[in-house]
Steps between C-alpha positions, in 0.01 A plus 500: 500500500863461603551726809850585391377631167234712678753665743759557226249674273371701790828628637637562143209739440408670819690784678457406873427802715383597846229257623266790541535622143342362199733294272361564153533234230726666246408273200178465311157561650162381403198733417407514874857617593613180659863384416512194278766241409518202292672186633538199279210629283264557789377862577522595877412830666806614681343543840378133480858400423613692796261310727629161369856615548464616856201304626461196287202373286172692477199285584282448208231778476684751723605847403832670578376847621689832564491675838643795303247490221788549250451244220881496393629463851673171572616569865409181695426714802218673301324173396244283665316205383108488495182355346306673233281644788813619694619672186165666432470621865841648491407674177188631676707623794728687265222665330524329161165322528181580680269257676150627537356532854314180443746233645331218316720534188192452295407632145567853611863427549701662233714190443241230496491268197193304623127573488241409767364230283850344476550525875170329564600231244842458667336436839250255354772298314720491804209405725442199271831363603607387158753786430793633689569865574808500268296354219237773542781753514626384168148484352423861608852640445553617854724393789426202710495719815224715341288186448561412867394840614185476281387152624579605852301815458783735571452665160158574342338462847193706372386202289 
């Protein structure tokens, strides 16, 4: 994406305010309240556009998260980059999600998509050395870091 186009679209639409205040995206928003914009036929969430304007490219698989917890905010001082796990833990700290007292992130975790049998199968497949963590992540529709934590027994430690 042309950096000049990104900056021009950002500054044309956003009223810049105090760095401590939220700068809310004034145009359309998606169902989750995040600002959205289309550039050359591609849809962007406005806070991700902000990151690209002020910080540069977003590494693949990373989230642009809000310190302020305000989805339409595009103030670059309120944004940080993080993994899916970082985003989840930020959500937990802010009270939007609850992690059970069991730190294993197993089947009792409210956001899990895997079963114990799948976890055992993942470990077995990976132990065989014929498949990568990325391939397992795609196969089970989870993040690569989740697979890494499973095979290293950081998650699902009880099995």
